[in-house]
DRENDO-1510 file (C-alpha; in Angstrom, 1 decimal, always signed):
<recs>
REC; n; res; u; v; w
REC; 1; UNK; -3.4; -1.8; -58.4 .
REC; 2; UNK; -3.1; -1.2; -54.8 .
REC; 3; UNK; -5.1; +0.8; -52.3 .
REC; 4; UNK; -2.1; +3.5; -52.6 .
REC; 5; UNK; -2.6; +3.8; -56.2 .
REC; 6; UNK; -6.5; +5.1; -55.7 .
REC; 7; UNK; -7.9; +8.4; -54.9 .
REC; 8; UNK; -10.0; +9.2; -51.9 .
REC; 9; UNK; -13.3; +8.9; -54.0 .
REC; 10; UNK; -12.3; +5.5; -55.4 .
REC; 11; UNK; -11.5; +4.4; -51.9 .
REC; 12; UNK; -14.9; +5.4; -50.7 .
REC; 13; UNK; -16.7; +3.6; -53.5 .
REC; 14; UNK; -14.6; +0.4; -52.9 .
REC; 15; UNK; -15.3; +0.4; -49.0 .
REC; 16; UNK; -19.0; +0.9; -49.8 .
REC; 17; UNK; -19.2; -1.9; -52.2 .
REC; 18; UNK; -17.2; -4.3; -49.9 .
REC; 19; UNK; -19.2; -3.4; -46.8 .
REC; 20; UNK; -22.4; -1.5; -47.4 .
REC; 21; UNK; -23.7; -1.8; -43.9 .
REC; 22; UNK; -20.7; +0.3; -42.5 .
REC; 23; UNK; -22.5; +3.1; -44.3 .
REC; 24; UNK; -26.2; +2.3; -43.9 .
REC; 25; UNK; -28.2; +4.1; -41.3 .
REC; 26; UNK; -28.6; +1.4; -38.3 .
REC; 27; UNK; -31.9; +3.0; -37.4 .
REC; 28; UNK; -35.1; +2.8; -39.1 .
REC; 29; UNK; -38.9; +3.4; -38.4 .
REC; 30; UNK; -41.8; +2.5; -40.6 .
REC; 31; UNK; -45.5; +1.5; -40.3 .
REC; 32; UNK; -47.1; -1.3; -42.0 .
REC; 33; UNK; -50.8; -1.6; -41.4 .
REC; 34; UNK; -51.8; -1.1; -37.8 .
REC; 35; UNK; -48.1; -1.4; -36.6 .
REC; 36; UNK; -45.2; +0.8; -36.2 .
REC; 37; UNK; -41.8; -1.0; -36.3 .
REC; 38; UNK; -38.6; +0.6; -35.1 .
REC; 39; UNK; -35.5; -1.0; -35.5 .
REC; 40; UNK; -31.7; -0.8; -34.6 .
REC; 41; UNK; -29.5; -3.1; -37.2 .
REC; 42; UNK; -26.4; -2.4; -35.0 .
REC; 43; UNK; -27.7; -4.2; -31.7 .
REC; 44; UNK; -30.5; -6.4; -33.4 .
REC; 45; UNK; -33.2; -4.7; -31.3 .
REC; 46; UNK; -36.9; -3.9; -32.8 .
REC; 47; UNK; -40.1; -2.7; -31.1 .
REC; 48; UNK; -43.5; -2.9; -32.9 .
REC; 49; UNK; -46.4; -0.7; -31.5 .
REC; 50; UNK; -49.9; -0.3; -32.5 .
REC; 51; UNK; -51.3; +3.2; -32.1 .
REC; 52; UNK; -54.7; +2.1; -33.0 .
REC; 53; UNK; -55.1; -0.1; -30.1 .
REC; 54; UNK; -54.1; +1.6; -26.8 .
REC; 55; UNK; -50.5; +2.4; -28.3 .
REC; 56; UNK; -50.0; -0.8; -27.3 .
REC; 57; UNK; -46.1; -2.2; -27.3 .
REC; 58; UNK; -46.8; -5.4; -28.9 .
REC; 59; UNK; -43.2; -6.7; -29.5 .
REC; 60; UNK; -39.6; -6.1; -28.2 .
REC; 61; UNK; -37.0; -8.6; -29.6 .
REC; 62; UNK; -33.3; -8.7; -29.6 .
REC; 63; UNK; -31.8; -10.6; -32.4 .
REC; 64; UNK; -35.3; -12.1; -32.9 .
REC; 65; UNK; -35.5; -13.4; -29.4 .
REC; 66; UNK; -38.7; -11.9; -27.7 .
REC; 67; UNK; -38.1; -9.7; -24.6 .
REC; 68; UNK; -42.0; -8.8; -24.2 .
REC; 69; UNK; -44.5; -11.6; -23.5 .
REC; 70; UNK; -47.2; -11.3; -26.2 .
REC; 71; UNK; -49.6; -14.1; -26.5 .
REC; 72; UNK; -51.8; -12.6; -29.5 .
REC; 73; UNK; -51.5; -13.1; -33.1 .
REC; 74; UNK; -52.2; -9.4; -34.1 .
REC; 75; UNK; -53.3; -6.4; -32.3 .
REC; 76; UNK; -56.7; -6.9; -33.8 .
REC; 77; UNK; -56.9; -10.1; -31.9 .
REC; 78; UNK; -56.0; -8.0; -28.7 .
REC; 79; UNK; -58.6; -5.5; -29.5 .
REC; 80; UNK; -61.3; -8.3; -29.7 .
REC; 81; UNK; -60.3; -9.9; -26.6 .
REC; 82; UNK; -58.2; -7.7; -24.4 .
REC; 83; UNK; -56.2; -9.5; -21.9 .
REC; 84; UNK; -52.4; -9.9; -20.7 .
REC; 85; UNK; -49.5; -9.1; -22.7 .
REC; 86; UNK; -47.2; -6.6; -24.4 .
REC; 87; UNK; -46.7; -3.1; -22.9 .
REC; 88; UNK; -49.9; -1.7; -22.2 .
REC; 89; UNK; -50.6; +2.0; -20.8 .
REC; 90; UNK; -53.0; +2.2; -17.8 .
REC; 91; UNK; -54.9; +5.5; -17.4 .
REC; 92; UNK; -56.5; +7.5; -16.2 .
REC; 93; UNK; -55.6; +5.6; -13.2 .
REC; 94; UNK; -53.5; +2.6; -12.8 .
REC; 95; UNK; -54.3; -0.7; -10.8 .
REC; 96; UNK; -57.0; -0.7; -8.3 .
REC; 97; UNK; -59.5; +1.8; -6.9 .
REC; 98; UNK; -61.5; +0.7; -3.5 .
REC; 99; UNK; -64.9; +2.2; -4.7 .
REC; 100; UNK; -66.6; +3.2; -8.0 .
REC; 101; UNK; -65.4; +6.8; -7.4 .
REC; 102; UNK; -62.3; +8.6; -7.0 .
REC; 103; UNK; -61.2; +11.7; -5.3 .
REC; 104; UNK; -59.4; +14.8; -6.5 .
REC; 105; UNK; -59.0; +18.3; -5.1 .
REC; 106; UNK; -61.2; +17.6; -2.0 .
REC; 107; UNK; -64.3; +16.4; -4.1 .
REC; 108; UNK; -65.6; +12.7; -4.8 .
REC; 109; UNK; -66.4; +12.1; -8.5 .
REC; 110; UNK; -68.7; +8.8; -8.7 .
REC; 111; UNK; -68.5; +6.8; -12.0 .
REC; 112; UNK; -71.3; +6.3; -14.2 .
REC; 113; UNK; -71.4; +2.7; -14.4 .
REC; 114; UNK; -74.2; +2.8; -17.2 .
REC; 115; UNK; -71.4; +4.3; -19.6 .
REC; 116; UNK; -69.9; +0.4; -19.6 .
REC; 117; UNK; -66.2; +1.8; -19.7 .
REC; 118; UNK; -65.6; +1.5; -16.1 .
REC; 119; UNK; -66.5; -1.8; -14.7 .
REC; 120; UNK; -66.3; -4.0; -11.3 .
REC; 121; UNK; -66.9; -3.2; -7.7 .
REC; 122; UNK; -63.1; -2.6; -7.7 .
REC; 123; UNK; -62.3; -0.8; -10.9 .
REC; 124; UNK; -59.0; -1.6; -12.3 .
REC; 125; UNK; -56.7; -0.2; -15.0 .
REC; 126; UNK; -58.8; +2.6; -16.2 .
REC; 127; UNK; -60.4; +2.5; -19.4 .
REC; 128; UNK; -57.8; +3.3; -22.2 .
REC; 129; UNK; -56.5; +0.0; -23.0 .
REC; 130; UNK; -57.8; -0.1; -26.5 .
REC; 131; UNK; -58.3; +3.7; -27.1 .
REC; 132; UNK; -57.3; +4.8; -30.6 .
REC; 133; UNK; -54.2; +7.0; -30.5 .
REC; 134; UNK; -52.9; +9.1; -33.5 .
REC; 135; UNK; -49.5; +8.5; -34.8 .
REC; 136; UNK; -47.7; +12.0; -34.8 .
REC; 137; UNK; -44.4; +10.9; -36.0 .
REC; 138; UNK; -42.2; +8.2; -37.0 .
REC; 139; UNK; -38.8; +8.6; -37.8 .
REC; 140; UNK; -35.1; +7.8; -37.2 .
REC; 141; UNK; -31.5; +9.5; -37.4 .
REC; 142; UNK; -28.1; +8.4; -36.9 .
REC; 143; UNK; -28.7; +7.9; -33.1 .
REC; 144; UNK; -32.2; +6.6; -32.6 .
REC; 145; UNK; -35.5; +5.6; -34.1 .
REC; 146; UNK; -38.6; +6.8; -32.6 .
REC; 147; UNK; -42.6; +7.0; -32.8 .
REC; 148; UNK; -44.8; +9.5; -31.3 .
REC; 149; UNK; -48.4; +9.1; -30.8 .
REC; 150; UNK; -51.2; +11.2; -29.4 .
REC; 151; UNK; -54.3; +10.9; -27.3 .
REC; 152; UNK; -56.9; +13.7; -27.2 .
REC; 153; UNK; -58.7; +12.7; -24.0 .
REC; 154; UNK; -60.9; +15.7; -23.8 .
REC; 155; UNK; -62.5; +15.2; -27.0 .
REC; 156; UNK; -64.3; +12.0; -25.8 .
REC; 157; UNK; -67.4; +12.8; -23.9 .
REC; 158; UNK; -67.8; +9.2; -22.2 .
REC; 159; UNK; -64.1; +9.6; -20.8 .
REC; 160; UNK; -64.5; +13.3; -19.5 .
REC; 161; UNK; -67.8; +12.1; -17.9 .
REC; 162; UNK; -65.8; +9.5; -15.8 .
REC; 163; UNK; -62.6; +11.6; -15.3 .
REC; 164; UNK; -63.6; +15.3; -15.9 .
REC; 165; UNK; -60.0; +16.6; -16.3 .
REC; 166; UNK; -59.4; +17.6; -19.8 .
REC; 167; UNK; -56.1; +16.8; -21.2 .
REC; 168; UNK; -54.0; +15.3; -23.8 .
REC; 169; UNK; -51.5; +12.3; -23.7 .
REC; 170; UNK; -48.4; +12.0; -25.5 .
REC; 171; UNK; -46.3; +9.0; -25.8 .
REC; 172; UNK; -42.8; +8.2; -27.3 .
REC; 173; UNK; -41.0; +4.9; -28.0 .
REC; 174; UNK; -37.4; +5.4; -28.6 .
REC; 175; UNK; -34.9; +2.8; -29.5 .
REC; 176; UNK; -31.1; +4.0; -29.0 .
REC; 177; UNK; -28.1; +3.1; -26.9 .
REC; 178; UNK; -29.1; -0.5; -26.7 .
REC; 179; UNK; -32.4; +0.3; -24.8 .
REC; 180; UNK; -36.0; +1.0; -25.5 .
REC; 181; UNK; -37.4; +4.3; -23.7 .
REC; 182; UNK; -41.1; +4.9; -23.2 .
REC; 183; UNK; -41.8; +8.5; -22.6 .
REC; 184; UNK; -45.0; +9.8; -21.4 .
REC; 185; UNK; -46.3; +13.3; -21.4 .
REC; 186; UNK; -49.6; +14.6; -19.9 .
REC; 187; UNK; -50.9; +18.3; -20.4 .
REC; 188; UNK; -53.6; +19.5; -18.0 .
REC; 189; UNK; -56.1; +21.5; -20.3 .
REC; 190; UNK; -58.7; +22.1; -17.5 .
REC; 191; UNK; -59.0; +24.9; -14.9 .
REC; 192; UNK; -58.3; +22.5; -11.9 .
REC; 193; UNK; -55.1; +20.7; -10.9 .
REC; 194; UNK; -55.2; +17.3; -12.3 .
REC; 195; UNK; -54.0; +14.2; -10.2 .
REC; 196; UNK; -51.7; +11.7; -11.9 .
REC; 197; UNK; -52.3; +8.2; -11.4 .
REC; 198; UNK; -51.1; +6.6; -14.7 .
REC; 199; UNK; -48.9; +3.8; -14.9 .
REC; 200; UNK; -47.8; +0.9; -17.3 .
REC; 201; UNK; -48.3; -2.8; -17.2 .
REC; 202; UNK; -45.2; -4.4; -19.3 .
REC; 203; UNK; -44.7; -8.3; -19.4 .
REC; 204; UNK; -41.1; -9.4; -19.6 .
REC; 205; UNK; -39.7; -12.8; -20.5 .
REC; 206; UNK; -36.6; -14.4; -21.1 .
REC; 207; UNK; -35.9; -17.3; -23.6 .
REC; 208; UNK; -32.8; -19.1; -22.1 .
REC; 209; UNK; -34.7; -20.6; -19.1 .
REC; 210; UNK; -38.1; -20.8; -17.7 .
REC; 211; UNK; -39.8; -18.7; -14.9 .
REC; 212; UNK; -38.6; -21.1; -12.0 .
REC; 213; UNK; -35.0; -20.5; -12.8 .
REC; 214; UNK; -35.1; -16.5; -12.8 .
REC; 215; UNK; -33.9; -14.3; -10.3 .
REC; 216; UNK; -35.4; -10.9; -9.8 .
REC; 217; UNK; -34.0; -7.8; -8.0 .
REC; 218; UNK; -36.4; -5.2; -6.8 .
REC; 219; UNK; -34.9; -1.5; -6.3 .
REC; 220; UNK; -37.3; -0.5; -3.5 .
REC; 221; UNK; -37.0; +0.0; +0.3 .
REC; 222; UNK; -40.7; -0.3; +1.2 .
REC; 223; UNK; -43.8; -2.5; +0.6 .
REC; 224; UNK; -47.4; -1.8; +1.1 .
REC; 225; UNK; -49.3; -4.3; +2.7 .
REC; 226; UNK; -52.5; -5.3; +0.9 .
REC; 227; UNK; -55.7; -6.6; +1.9 .
REC; 228; UNK; -57.6; -9.5; +0.3 .
REC; 229; UNK; -58.8; -7.3; -2.5 .
REC; 230; UNK; -55.1; -6.4; -3.4 .
REC; 231; UNK; -55.5; -2.8; -2.0 .
REC; 232; UNK; -53.4; -1.0; +0.4 .
REC; 233; UNK; -54.2; -1.2; +4.0 .
REC; 234; UNK; -52.2; +1.8; +4.8 .
REC; 235; UNK; -49.5; +0.0; +6.6 .
REC; 236; UNK; -46.0; -0.4; +5.1 .
REC; 237; UNK; -42.9; -2.3; +6.0 .
REC; 238; UNK; -39.3; -2.6; +5.0 .
REC; 239; UNK; -38.9; -4.8; +1.9 .
REC; 240; UNK; -36.5; -7.2; +3.8 .
REC; 241; UNK; -39.5; -8.7; +5.6 .
REC; 242; UNK; -40.6; -10.4; +2.3 .
REC; 243; UNK; -37.3; -10.5; +0.6 .
REC; 244; UNK; -34.3; -10.9; +2.9 .
REC; 245; UNK; -32.1; -10.2; +0.0 .
REC; 246; UNK; -34.1; -7.7; -2.6 .
REC; 247; UNK; -31.0; -8.0; -5.1 .
REC; 248; UNK; -31.4; -11.6; -5.6 .
REC; 249; UNK; -34.9; -13.3; -5.3 .
REC; 250; UNK; -35.6; -16.7; -6.6 .
REC; 251; UNK; -38.8; -16.4; -8.3 .
REC; 252; UNK; -39.6; -20.0; -8.0 .
REC; 253; UNK; -40.1; -19.3; -4.3 .
REC; 254; UNK; -42.7; -16.5; -4.7 .
REC; 255; UNK; -46.2; -15.7; -6.5 .
REC; 256; UNK; -46.2; -12.0; -6.4 .
REC; 257; UNK; -48.6; -9.3; -6.7 .
REC; 258; UNK; -47.0; -6.6; -4.5 .
REC; 259; UNK; -46.8; -3.0; -4.4 .
REC; 260; UNK; -43.3; -1.0; -3.6 .
REC; 261; UNK; -42.4; +2.5; -2.8 .
REC; 262; UNK; -39.4; +4.5; -1.6 .
REC; 263; UNK; -37.7; +3.4; -4.6 .
REC; 264; UNK; -33.8; +2.9; -4.8 .
REC; 265; UNK; -32.5; +5.7; -7.0 .
REC; 266; UNK; -29.0; +6.0; -8.9 .
REC; 267; UNK; -27.3; +9.3; -9.3 .
REC; 268; UNK; -29.7; +10.1; -12.2 .
REC; 269; UNK; -32.7; +9.5; -10.3 .
REC; 270; UNK; -33.5; +6.2; -11.8 .
REC; 271; UNK; -34.5; +3.0; -10.0 .
REC; 272; UNK; -33.8; -0.5; -11.3 .
REC; 273; UNK; -35.9; -3.6; -11.4 .
REC; 274; UNK; -34.5; -6.6; -13.1 .
REC; 275; UNK; -34.7; -10.2; -14.0 .
REC; 276; UNK; -32.1; -12.6; -15.0 .
REC; 277; UNK; -31.7; -16.1; -16.3 .
REC; 278; UNK; -29.0; -18.1; -17.4 .
REC; 279; UNK; -27.2; -15.4; -19.4 .
REC; 280; UNK; -29.9; -13.1; -20.4 .
REC; 281; UNK; -31.2; -10.1; -18.2 .
REC; 282; UNK; -33.7; -7.4; -18.5 .
REC; 283; UNK; -33.4; -4.4; -16.5 .
REC; 284; UNK; -36.3; -1.7; -16.3 .
REC; 285; UNK; -35.3; +1.6; -15.2 .
REC; 286; UNK; -38.0; +4.0; -13.6 .
REC; 287; UNK; -37.6; +7.6; -13.9 .
REC; 288; UNK; -37.9; +9.7; -11.1 .
REC; 289; UNK; -41.6; +10.5; -11.0 .
REC; 290; UNK; -42.7; +6.9; -11.3 .
REC; 291; UNK; -42.8; +6.8; -7.7 .
REC; 292; UNK; -44.0; +3.3; -7.0 .
REC; 293; UNK; -43.8; -0.2; -8.7 .
REC; 294; UNK; -46.1; -3.1; -8.7 .
REC; 295; UNK; -44.2; -6.4; -9.3 .
REC; 296; UNK; -46.6; -9.2; -10.6 .
REC; 297; UNK; -45.6; -12.7; -11.2 .
REC; 298; UNK; -48.2; -15.3; -10.9 .
REC; 299; UNK; -47.6; -18.7; -11.0 .
REC; 300; UNK; -49.1; -21.1; -13.6 .
REC; 301; UNK; -52.4; -22.6; -12.4 .
REC; 302; UNK; -51.9; -25.8; -14.5 .
REC; 303; UNK; -48.7; -27.2; -16.3 .
REC; 304; UNK; -50.1; -26.3; -19.6 .
REC; 305; UNK; -50.7; -22.6; -18.7 .
REC; 306; UNK; -48.0; -20.1; -19.9 .
REC; 307; UNK; -47.2; -17.7; -17.2 .
REC; 308; UNK; -43.4; -17.2; -18.2 .
REC; 309; UNK; -43.2; -13.6; -17.5 .
REC; 310; UNK; -42.9; -11.1; -14.7 .
REC; 311; UNK; -44.3; -7.7; -14.6 .
REC; 312; UNK; -42.3; -4.6; -13.6 .
REC; 313; UNK; -45.0; -1.9; -13.6 .
REC; 314; UNK; -43.9; +2.0; -13.5 .
REC; 315; UNK; -46.6; +3.8; -11.4 .
REC; 316; UNK; -47.1; +7.3; -10.5 .
REC; 317; UNK; -48.4; +6.3; -7.5 .
REC; 318; UNK; -49.4; +3.3; -5.6 .
REC; 319; UNK; -52.6; +1.6; -6.3 .
REC; 320; UNK; -55.6; +3.3; -5.1 .
REC; 321; UNK; -53.6; +6.6; -4.6 .
REC; 322; UNK; -56.3; +9.0; -5.5 .
REC; 323; UNK; -58.5; +7.8; -2.7 .
REC; 324; UNK; -55.8; +7.2; -0.2 .
REC; 325; UNK; -54.4; +10.6; -0.5 .
REC; 326; UNK; -57.8; +11.9; +0.1 .
REC; 327; UNK; -57.9; +10.1; +3.2 .
REC; 328; UNK; -54.4; +11.3; +4.3 .
REC; 329; UNK; -52.7; +7.8; +4.1 .
REC; 330; UNK; -50.7; +8.6; +0.9 .
REC; 331; UNK; -48.6; +11.6; +0.8 .
REC; 332; UNK; -46.8; +11.3; -2.7 .
REC; 333; UNK; -49.9; +11.8; -5.2 .
REC; 334; UNK; -48.6; +14.2; -8.0 .
REC; 335; UNK; -50.8; +16.8; -9.4 .
REC; 336; UNK; -50.5; +19.0; -12.7 .
REC; 337; UNK; -51.6; +22.6; -12.3 .
REC; 338; UNK; -53.9; +24.3; -15.1 .
REC; 339; UNK; -52.1; +24.3; -18.3 .
REC; 340; UNK; -49.2; +22.5; -16.7 .
REC; 341; UNK; -47.3; +19.4; -18.1 .
REC; 342; UNK; -46.1; +16.2; -16.5 .
REC; 343; UNK; -43.5; +14.2; -18.1 .
REC; 344; UNK; -41.6; +10.8; -17.4 .
REC; 345; UNK; -40.0; +7.9; -18.9 .
REC; 346; UNK; -39.1; +4.3; -18.3 .
REC; 347; UNK; -36.3; +2.3; -20.1 .
REC; 348; UNK; -36.0; -1.4; -21.1 .
REC; 349; UNK; -32.5; -2.7; -21.1 .
REC; 350; UNK; -32.0; -6.1; -22.5 .
REC; 351; UNK; -28.5; -7.9; -22.3 .
REC; 352; UNK; -27.4; -11.5; -23.3 .
REC; 353; UNK; -29.8; -12.1; -25.9 .
</recs>
């Protein structure tokens, strides 16, 4: 019997039997314990996130190769000993403040250091790293897989005491088009304008080579000069003063902890930061309202220390944006009106894995 002798229904059944993957849904989303896993069978991409531990992205892989650096065995281990790795969210402010207080709408808000959720003379990265988010949805269709989680900031007295702007945060991880999108939505529920100083601190790695073989590209025009506390001084310079060719920076020549602004945008308003190895490459695309970028790539302090990563950090504003805006030093601080919404995404595009 030949295919010509078969009816359409029989041809469909035969094709499904021979090659079931042709008809299978390529995207999937499933929860297992404290982790949600999204997969794209077509590209071999997968991402895992932990809503109960800061909605932290704990893995991004392509064909089993890790794209995100994650030195923990589980989200529970991270919660017990928070540190470096994954795709952490930083809020309600990102990076450093120059005092134990911040300014908003012309008023100074001093932190209550006795609450224990803000620490240090130079408070850094807010206090939401291990906050428990609620999973709203995990689903997939023919074009993508996604998981949306929600944090109701306003319900926590210790948080409101430190940052007295009632709001909610929604975050969606989405796999599709060969990329991971991380979308963030803030809804200001307070009666006053709410400043936006959030960010992310993702750790990226390549597996075809080591750090000292990597080349990075920084899509920015301006570098903010920093003092010995890693706080912007108010002075800036063209990026070429640090990197003569910002599109081809040999990482072995630099130990980086730098703040960049005036990002170079494409026709869609996205700025691109990249790391390249022998054949692998990771591009990080910043949406329009990620106004600044921190690039952190420390060298290992000893031969046995693992620092085989580079961080391209999407930032709503530069480090210390809240306080520098009050002094008239920083002019790009964003704000959400009462009952208003702020939304933006960044994308991770791995190739060559």
